[in-house]
Each structure stands twice: as C-alpha cells, then as structure tokens.
N, C-alpha and C positions, 0 to 999 in steps of 0.2 A: 671488621668491630663495627656495632652503631649505637654503642651509648658507655659514654666514661662519665662517673663519679668523680670531681674534683675535690678534696678537703682541703680549704687552708685558714690558716689563724688570722693573716693576712688578705682582707679585702675592703671594700668600700665602707667609709668614706676616705682611708688611708690614700696616700698618692705617694707610689715609691715604684719601683723597677719591678718586684714581684707582684703587685697587683695588675702590672700595666702588661706583662708576661701570660700572666694566665687570662686576662679578659681578650687582650687580641689572640691569644689561641684558640678557645674556647669560639672565636667569632669564625677562626679559620677551620677549625673541625666543624663546627655545623655546615658551611657549603662546602662540606667535602661529605656530607650524609649523616654526620654522627652527632647522637642526642647530646648535649653537653649539660650536666647539671652539677649545682653548685653549692655544697655546704659549706657555709661560713659563719660567726659568730653573729650575723644577722638574724639567727636561729634562735640564738639564746639570750636569756639577764647573762650579761659582763661585767667586768670591772676593768681599769685601766693596768697595763703593764709598768710596773714598777720602772722609771727610769725614761720608758717611752711609753708615754700614756694615749697616744696616738693607736696604739696598740691594742684590743679591746681583749680580754681573755673570758673564754667564755667556762659560764658555769652550768657544769650539767654533768650527766654520766655515764657509763659503759651501756646502759641500759636504755638511753634517749638515744644515742646515737648510734644503737644496732637497727632500733626502730625506723629512725630514719632513710639512714641506708638503704635496709629493706625494703622502703616506700618507693626510694627511687630507681628501683629495680634497677640498676646498670649493669652490664656486663664486667666493668673494670673498675678499679678505685685506683684514683692517683692521690696520696698524700703530698700538699705542696710546701707542708710546713711542719717544725717539728713542734710547734705548741701542743696544748690540753685539747684543743679539735685533733692533730693528727696521730698524736699520743692514742686515745680513746679509739678512735678509725682502726688505726694499725691495730689494735688489742683485738677490735671486733673482726678484722680482718681473718688476724691468726685461727681463732677461735672459732670463727664458721667458715673457713677453708675458702676464701675468696683469694684470687691473685690480685696483686695491689704493688704500685712504683711509690717512688718517693723520689723527690726533686731535693739537691741540694744549693737551694740560692746564696745561702748566707755565710759568712764565715764567722760564726756565733764563739766557738772559742775566743777570736780575737776580742770580737765585740765584745762579749762577756768580760775579757782579761782589761780593757780599757777602761772598766767601769768597777771591777772589784778582783781583789788578789784570791782569784781561783785560776789553781794550776791549767795551762793550753791540756797538759795530759789528761786531767779530769773529764775537761767537755769532751772532748774526743771521744774517750773511750765510752762516753754514755750515746755519743750519737754515731760512731761506729757500730753499739749495741741495734739501733734504731733502722739505722739505714740497710745495716747488715739483714734485715729480718723479711726483708721485701724482695719481691721477684726480680730488681733492679732500680737504680739510683740513677736519677737524670745528673749531668753535671753540664754548665753551658760552654767548658773548653779544653783544650791537651793540656794547660797549665794544670786546672786543677785536678782533674780526674788522674794525674800524674802524681799531685801531692797527696791525696784522696788514697791512690792505693799503696802506697808507700808506708799509709798510715794504719794497712790493715781493710779497709773498705774495699769491697766486694760488688760484682754484678754492676759494676759502671756503664752506663750507656750516655752518648752525647746528645743533647738538645741544645743547639746554639738559638739564639734570640733575631728578633729582625725589627725593621723601624717603618712607620708610616712616611712613607716616600711624599705621600701626596698634601699630607699636613706639615714634616718638614723639610724645607727646604729653603732656597735664596730670596727674601723677596726686599721688595725694594721699600726705602723711606727709614726713619729713625725710629725708635720708640724708646731711647735714651733722653736722659736732658740734653741738650741743645752743647752745654756748657762744659760737659764733661771730656777732657783730654782723651785724643787716640792717641795711640791705638789702646783699643777699649780689650781688658785680659778678664774672662768668666767663670766662674763655677757655675753649676746649675744641681741643687740635689737638694737634700735633706741638711739642716744646718745643725749637725749634733758631733760630739765629740768624735766618735769613730769616722767620720768621714777625712780626718786631719785637716781642716779648712783653713789653719793656723799656719800651716806650711804655706800655703797659697797667699794669704794674707800679709805675713810676714818677709815676700819676698819686694826686693828692691828693685822696681820696674820701671819702664816707660809708660807713661798715660796714664789710665784709671784701671781700677778694680772692680767690678762688679759681682753679688753676689745673690743669685736667681733663688728661691726655696725660700721655708718656714722651717721648722724646729725647735727644741728645748735648749739650743746656745744663740738663737738668732738674737732677743734683747743684749746679751752679754755682750757679744763681738761687736754690736753696734755699739757700743759705748767703749769699746774699747779698741774699735776702730774708725774714730769719726770721717776717714778721711776715703773709708769705700762708700762704693753706692749698693744698698739692699734695696732689693724690690721688694722682697714676699715672695708669697707662692705664686707662681703665673700655669696659665692652664691651656690647651690649646696652641688655638692661632696663635695669641699672646706668647704663650712661651715659644713660639716657636720664631716668634718676630725678635725676641729676644737674641734667642739662640743666632739668628740670622744680624743682628746687629753688631754681634763680637767679632774681633777681629783675632784672639786664638780662645780656646777654652782649655780650661785650665783644670785638669781630673789629678788631684793630691793624693787618693785615697790611695791605700794600703792594704784594704783589707777586702775591698769588693772583688766578686767571683769573675762580674764580666764588666756593668756597669754600662746599662744598654744609652745611659747619656753625651756619651763619646758617639755613638751610630746616630744617636739625634743630631748633635754636634754640625758629623759631619756630612751628613743628611741636608746641612744648611749651608754647606760651604766652608764650614770653618775649622781650623788645623786641631792638632790635639796635642797638648804639652802635658807630660804625666812621666811617675817614676816609670822605671824597667820592672814591673813586678806585675802579678798575676790580673790578668783583666786586661789593661794597657799593651802587656807584650803580644798578648791572642788580638786585639782588634783592630792594635796599631802595627804594633811587630814593626817588619822591615815593608810596608805599604805603601811608604811617603807620604802620607796621611797627616803626619804629625812626629815628634820628638821626643824619644822617651831618653833622659836622664837624670842620674843624681842627684844634679843642680837644677834643681826645678826652672829657676831662673833663666840660664842658660836654656831651657829646651825652649822655654814660654818666649823668647826673643828669636830664638833661634826659626821656629814655628811662623813668623811673618812672612817670610820668604817662600810659604807652601802655596800654591795656586789652588783656589777656593773651586776650581771645579774640577780638577783631582781629587779632592778632598769629598766632593759629592758622588764621584764615581764608584770611589772605593766602598761607601757606605749604601747604594744600591746593590750591593752584592749580600746583602742580607735583606731575606723578605720575610716577613709575616707566614707566607706561603707554606713557602719552605718551612719555615720551624715547624708549622703547626703539623707540617707530614713528616717530619724526623721524630715529632710528638709522640702522634699516632702510631707509627711503626715500631716504635719503643713499647707501646703498651700493649702491642699485637703479639709482639714477641717474649715477653714478659707472661703474657698468659696463655700462651701457646707452650711455652716451657713449662710453667703450672703447671698445666693440663698433662703433658708428656709425664711428670714426675708422679702425678697423683693417679694418674689412667694407669700407670704399671703395677701398682702395688695390688690396685683392684681385678686386674685382669689375672695378674700370678694368683689368685685367690679363689680364683674361677674352676 
C-alpha cells in the first residue's frame, strides 16, 4: 500500500492522545514509504463542539467531502473519529465502493453519559452501526476488544500505541517550585469531568499534588483545590521535564481506552498508580511498573517503592515504529478483504 487518507475530526490545534497518535503514526508511515494525507476540520468552516470547544465541528456536506477524497487519490481510507467528517467520509466510502477502516479511540458513550442523561445502550447502538460498516475497526487493547466484541462490534483489529523515548526520558533538575513538599503525585492530561480528576485531588496523600494540563474544569478546580499546584498546559520538552519531576503518576480515569500519558510517564521513569480498569490493566497489568487498586491512595503510596529504571524499561516495549507497522498491516488486510469480497461477484458475472 502506497497511500492512505486519514479522516479525523480531532486535529491541530487540539492537544490530546488521538491527535498525537495520528500524527506520530503518519510520521512513521512516511518513513515506510507510504504517502499519508489528512482530511481534518482545518479544511472547512467550523463551530465549537458543545461542552468541548477545543474540538471544531466541520460545516460541510457529502459532496464537498467526496470531492476532497477523490482529489487526494489515496488507495485506502482510515476514519479516525465518529464526528461530522468521519460520518460523511464513511457515507462517501460506502456509496463509491472504497475500502475503509475506523478506529475506536474514545469511550464516547461513557463520556456522553458523564454530561447528559443519555443511556449507554443508545450511544453504543449508534457507534456499532458506524464501526461495523467499515472493513475493520482498530482498537488499542485486548480489554477494549473484548468489551466491544461483547457489545456486537465486528472486524476488530489491534492497533497499539508508542512513546517517543528520546523526548520522554529522565531529566536532571527540577521544573516545579522548590518549596513543593515531596513526594510529588502528578496528573497529566485534559482537565475535564470525564477524566475523573477529583478522585485524585480528594486523596489523602503525603507530599504534594500537581496537575499538568488545561481544559474546561481548570478554573473550577483551581478554586476548589487551592493546595494543589496547577501548571496549565505544557508541551514538548517542558512537558517531559514535568513528568520527570514527579515521584508517582496518578491516572484516575475510568473511561480512557488506552492512556498514552501512562507510557510517557513510564518513559520518564515515573511509576503509575491507577484504578484496575481498561487502559491501566493493559498498559500496567502485572509489569511491576505501577500499582492498580480500587484504593487509589493506597496505590499511589505503594508506587513510590517502584524502581524508576524498571518503569522506563517497560515503556520502551512500545515504539511508534511498531505501532505504525501494525496500523499499515491492518489497512492492507482490510483492503485486501474488501477486494476479495467485491471481486468475487464480478468474476461470477463474467
């Protein structure tokens, strides 16, 4: 396969795991000689998504999306998100007879129910129809695969993630205020209700709590938790240095499908404390690089004893090169299956 078009409603200037994963995958695919194009909201007029204004919803129609897909001239279509662009692109692919894959990055039904009284069954029914119309749906972990299969999702394919080991690594020196009591327990990520950050902030822990990231809950939590150090958003080496300055990375989310931030923390030599749920069970599991417990405070304090060099060793099992190769193999398999299914009727008619 020489060319892939990725359609995504999540793209720059957003800062999140979906954008980082797609960006790094595209970079690694290009190293393999694959031409990668991205169709994102940057190509259209947009409006902010309710309750999540960083996401821009594209104002367009099927004809415009079809023309752009045809103009890119790629062999395969990968639809990364279930937003307006993803829905239109899937409709175009089905109508024009193109192979396409999807990926399940976000537990959207759980996110939606955290904000609105929408039954999970309604959301999953809609998502199942969307993803089952593709020639393959990529998922990051075995836990997510098992969960979705039990809900009737089909053609599931594994696509793991990676970490930039050259950027995310142990650093010398401190970037945090020198008067912060040690140990430092840190959360990194979007500051929003679905991340369950208050479960971390309410813990009775020794030392200090630090929150790195921005989002709609930031101002509220700053007011409600004056003893917590909030840094705002950080990028690049500055972000990596913040990870490295922590003693334990606390991941309170109950809804993430993977949690790239756990790999970034581990690569910086920082052990993880989390609930025993999807994501942490797959990334941390029995690796010894973290502690999983329903008692998050107990997990956080116990994680202090984990050697930092062991954490980095575990993280280095995840590379973006391997992730991109897995993604490419999935696309090739889906396209070949699509071709076999559609060539058989044509040959029978000859």
